[in-house]
C-alpha positions as CSV (number, residue, x, y, z in Angstrom):
1,M,7.1,-88.9,37.4
2,I,4.7,-88.0,34.6
3,T,3.5,-90.9,32.4
4,I,2.2,-90.3,28.9
5,K,-0.4,-92.5,27.6
6,K,0.3,-94.5,24.4
7,E,-2.6,-92.9,22.5
8,T,-1.1,-89.4,23.4
9,K,2.3,-90.4,22.0
10,Q,0.8,-91.6,18.8
11,S,-1.2,-88.3,18.4
12,I,2.0,-86.4,18.9
13,Q,3.8,-88.5,16.3
14,Y,1.0,-88.1,13.7
15,L,0.9,-84.3,14.5
16,M,4.7,-84.1,13.9
17,I,4.3,-86.0,10.6
18,I,1.5,-83.6,9.5
19,I,3.6,-80.6,10.3
20,C,6.6,-82.1,8.4
21,I,4.4,-82.7,5.3
22,L,2.9,-79.2,5.4
23,A,6.4,-77.6,5.9
24,S,7.6,-79.7,2.8
25,I,4.6,-78.6,0.7
26,F,5.2,-74.8,1.6
27,F,8.9,-75.1,0.9
28,G,8.2,-76.8,-2.4
29,A,5.8,-74.0,-3.5
30,Y,8.3,-71.4,-2.4
31,K,11.1,-73.0,-4.5
32,F,8.7,-73.4,-7.5
33,S,7.7,-69.7,-7.3
34,L,11.4,-68.8,-7.4
35,Y,11.9,-71.1,-10.4
36,A,9.0,-69.6,-12.3
37,D,10.2,-66.0,-11.6
38,Y,13.8,-66.7,-12.8
39,T,15.0,-63.9,-15.0
40,E,18.1,-63.4,-17.3
41,E,19.4,-60.1,-18.3
42,Y,21.4,-59.5,-21.5
43,S,22.7,-56.5,-23.5
44,Y,23.7,-56.7,-27.1
45,E,25.0,-54.2,-29.8
46,L,22.6,-54.4,-32.7
47,E,23.5,-55.1,-36.4
48,E,21.3,-54.1,-39.3
49,V,18.5,-56.6,-40.1
50,K,18.5,-55.2,-43.6
51,S,20.0,-52.1,-45.1
52,G,19.1,-49.0,-42.7
53,T,16.9,-51.2,-40.4
54,Y,17.9,-52.3,-37.0
55,A,14.6,-53.9,-35.9
56,I,11.3,-55.0,-37.3
57,Y,8.4,-54.5,-34.9
58,N,4.8,-55.9,-35.0
59,T,2.0,-57.0,-32.8
60,V,0.2,-60.2,-32.4
61,S,-3.4,-60.4,-31.1
62,S,-5.9,-63.2,-30.9
63,T,-9.4,-63.7,-29.4
64,V,-9.4,-67.2,-27.8
65,P,-7.2,-67.8,-26.1
66,A,-6.2,-64.2,-25.8
67,H,-2.5,-64.1,-26.4
68,N,-1.7,-60.3,-27.3
69,Y,2.0,-59.5,-27.3
70,N,4.5,-57.6,-29.2
71,M,7.2,-59.2,-31.4
72,V,10.5,-57.7,-32.5
73,T,13.2,-59.0,-34.9
74,I,16.7,-57.9,-34.3
75,C,20.2,-58.9,-35.3
76,Y,23.1,-59.4,-33.1
77,N,26.3,-61.7,-33.2
78,G,25.6,-62.1,-36.9
79,Q,22.2,-64.0,-36.2
80,I,18.6,-62.8,-36.4
81,H,16.6,-63.3,-33.4
82,V,12.9,-62.9,-32.7
83,F,11.5,-62.0,-29.3
84,Q,8.0,-62.1,-27.9
85,G,6.8,-60.0,-25.0
86,T,6.9,-56.4,-24.2
87,V,8.9,-54.1,-26.5
88,N,10.1,-50.7,-25.6
89,I,11.6,-48.5,-28.3
90,C,14.0,-45.6,-27.3
91,Q,15.6,-43.1,-29.7
92,T,19.3,-42.6,-29.2
93,S,22.3,-41.1,-31.1
94,N,24.6,-43.7,-29.6
95,K,25.4,-47.1,-31.0
96,P,22.2,-49.2,-31.4
97,H,21.9,-51.8,-28.7
98,A,19.2,-53.8,-27.0
99,D,18.6,-54.7,-23.4
100,I,16.8,-57.9,-22.9
101,I,15.2,-59.3,-19.8
102,S,14.3,-62.8,-20.4
103,K,11.9,-65.1,-18.3
104,P,12.5,-68.5,-19.9
105,H,9.9,-70.3,-17.8
106,K,7.0,-68.0,-18.9
107,N,5.5,-67.5,-22.4
108,Y,5.4,-64.0,-23.9
109,S,6.9,-62.3,-20.9
110,D,10.3,-61.1,-22.2
111,E,11.0,-57.4,-21.9
112,I,13.0,-55.9,-24.8
113,T,14.2,-52.3,-24.7
114,I,15.8,-51.1,-28.1
115,Y,18.0,-48.1,-28.4
116,V,18.3,-47.1,-32.0
117,P,18.6,-43.9,-34.1
118,K,15.3,-42.4,-35.3
119,G,13.8,-43.9,-38.5
120,T,15.7,-47.2,-38.2
121,I,12.8,-49.4,-37.2
122,E,10.4,-51.0,-39.6
123,F,6.8,-51.2,-38.2
124,A,5.3,-54.2,-39.8
125,E,1.5,-54.8,-39.9
126,G,-0.1,-56.5,-36.9
127,V,-0.8,-60.3,-37.0
128,G,-4.0,-61.9,-35.8
129,V,-7.6,-61.0,-34.9
130,K,-8.5,-57.8,-33.3
């Protein structure tokens, strides 16, 4: 019969503990990355922000720290909402609506696609330092 020394048994136990700790760290990092990349998708029918205008678009830029992003003000469900992130504007002859991809755990990372008739967006001046 094979006998295993006491030191070898302890080494195997320590090795198993280290493997369990490393596996827990990798699993935690994986779950955190899933949490950080969580997205929500919405679609809303737009209402006029003011007469003849469905959206107000402007840009924000700064030097230090460099937070350059687009902002859009839209109205849906009777409330005015401001989104920061990437704004895509598409012209359509259908009912005005917005598709929003929101990443609530990241700043300035929302993606907003607005479908509106031509001439119904107000382009405001940019804000910040260029």
